[in-house]
Structures are given as structure tokens and as C-alpha cells.
C-alpha positions in Angstrom: 12.9 -17.4 0.9 9.9 -15.5 -0.5 6.6 -15.6 1.3 3.0 -14.7 0.4 2.1 -11.2 1.6 -0.9 -10.0 3.4 -1.5 -6.7 1.6 -3.8 -3.8 2.6 -4.8 -1.9 -0.5 -6.3 1.5 0.3 -7.8 2.7 -3.0 -11.2 4.4 -3.9 -11.0 3.7 -7.6 -12.5 0.3 -8.5 -10.5 0.1 -11.8 -7.2 0.6 -9.8 -8.3 -2.2 -7.4 -9.1 -4.5 -10.3 -5.6 -3.7 -11.8 -3.9 -4.6 -8.6 -5.8 -7.9 -8.3 -5.0 -8.7 -11.9 -1.3 -8.2 -11.4 -1.2 -10.2 -8.2 -3.2 -13.0 -9.8 -0.5 -13.3 -12.4 2.3 -13.8 -9.9 3.6 -17.2 -8.7 2.8 -16.5 -5.0 -0.8 -16.2 -3.9 -0.8 -12.9 -1.9 -3.9 -11.9 0.1 -5.4 -8.5 -0.5 -7.6 -6.7 2.1 -9.3 -3.7 0.6 -10.3 -0.3 2.0 -11.9 2.4 0.0 -10.4 5.3 2.1 -8.1 6.0 5.0 -11.0 6.0 7.5 -12.0 2.5 6.5 -8.4 1.4 6.7 -8.0 2.7 10.2 -11.1 0.7 11.2 -9.6 -2.4 9.7 -6.2 -1.9 11.4 -7.8 -1.4 14.9 -8.3 -5.2 14.8 -4.7 -5.9 15.6 -5.2 -9.7 14.9 -5.1 -9.2 11.1 -2.1 -6.9 10.5 -0.9 -6.5 6.9 2.7 -7.1 5.9 2.6 -4.1 3.6 0.2 -1.3 2.7 -0.3 0.2 -0.8 -2.3 3.4 -0.7 -3.5 6.2 -2.9 -3.0 9.8 -1.8 -6.2 11.3 -3.2 -9.1 9.7 -1.4 -12.3 10.9 0.3 -12.8 11.3 4.1 -9.2 10.7 5.2 -6.6 11.2 2.4 -3.3 9.3 2.1 -1.2 11.8 4.0 -3.7 12.0 6.8 -3.8 8.2 7.0 0.0 8.0 7.1 0.1 10.5 10.0 -2.3 8.4 12.0 -0.5 5.2 11.1 2.9 6.4 12.1 1.7 7.7 15.5 0.5 4.2 16.5 3.4 2.4 18.3 2.2 -1.0 17.1 1.3 -0.1 13.5 4.0 2.4 12.6 6.4 -0.3 11.4 4.2 -1.6 8.6 5.8 -0.6 5.3 3.5 1.9 3.5 4.0 2.4 -0.3 2.2 5.3 -2.0 0.6 4.3 -5.3 -0.7 7.5 -6.9 -1.0 9.7 -9.9 0.5 12.7 -8.0 4.0 13.7 -9.0 3.8 16.8 -6.9 7.1 17.3 -5.2 5.4 18.6 -2.0 3.4 15.3 -1.8 6.5 13.2 -2.3 8.5 15.1 0.3 5.6 15.1 2.8 5.2 11.3 2.5 8.9 10.6 2.9 9.0 12.9 6.0 6.2 10.9 7.5 8.2 7.6 6.9 6.9 5.8 3.8 8.7 2.8 2.3 8.2 3.9 -1.3 6.4 6.2 -3.7 5.2 4.9 -7.1 3.6 7.1 -9.6 0.9 5.1 -11.4 2.2 4.7 -15.0 -0.1 5.2 -18.0 0.9 1.9 -19.7 -0.4 -1.2 -18.1 2.8 -3.1 -18.7 4.7 -0.5 -16.8 2.2 -0.8 -14.0 2.6 -4.6 -13.9 6.4 -4.2 -13.8 6.4 -1.8 -10.9 3.9 -3.7 -8.8 5.7 -7.0 -9.4 9.0 -5.5 -8.4 7.6 -4.0 -5.2 5.7 -7.2 -4.2 8.8 -9.4 -5.0 10.9 -7.1 -2.9 8.7 -7.1 0.1 8.0 -10.8 -0.1 11.7 -11.5 0.4 12.2 -9.0 3.2 12.1 -9.9 6.9 8.9 -8.2 8.1 7.9 -7.5 11.7 4.4 -9.0 11.6 5.2 -12.5 10.2 
């Protein structure tokens, strides 16, 4: 049975944040979104282990702590390392993709140019994770 997700969105672009909220608002389930503008802010949020997200969507190209640096910190934490992290980025650089999978991501989505394609990809990802058995339920 599907459940509403607690999603941590790590994104520094306000338009991308609005797009994610718009897609999620159009879905049947009412998912909760916690926002962080960069990896540093996300780490601060995650230190409060009372509010652990079910899944993390993050961009790679961010100020302060970028996506790969954030993932390295996340995956070294024995409590947080099991949170599925999905990259949502414009980078199709093979080195970035390989580095992310080596760290242990759950998925890598290249942001499509067409909004309908974006809706389709986010919807599929959210539907998938809302039917999975997650550790922090």
C-alpha cells in the first residue's frame, strides 16, 4: 500500500523548487517536502534525527557543499546512510554519474527540458518510493 512520503529536497534554484512542489501537488497523495538550499543546510536539518526524510532529492551543483560532498557526508553517518538519495540534476557528465553511484545513490535523473517529461519522471520516482518498504517509517 502506498504511503505519503516525507521528502527532503536539496535545491538552490527557486524555479526547480516550485516545479517539484507543483508536481507533488498534482499527485493523489499529499507528500511533505522539507527544503534545503544547499548541502550544508541539509546536514543541519538532518542532525535533528527526529525528522528523518523517507527519501532525498538533491541537485549536484550547489553552493557551500555540493551534491557529491553532501552524499559523502550522508553515507558516512551510520544512522542516515540508508535514506534513499536521488540525484536530480542537469549534469549528464559520466564522471558525476559514476561518482554518485559509487557513493551509493538510489537513482540519477537528468532534469528534462520539457515540463511534461519532468512531471513523468518525478511522478514515477515518487510512486516507486511511496510503495517501497522504507527504514524510517
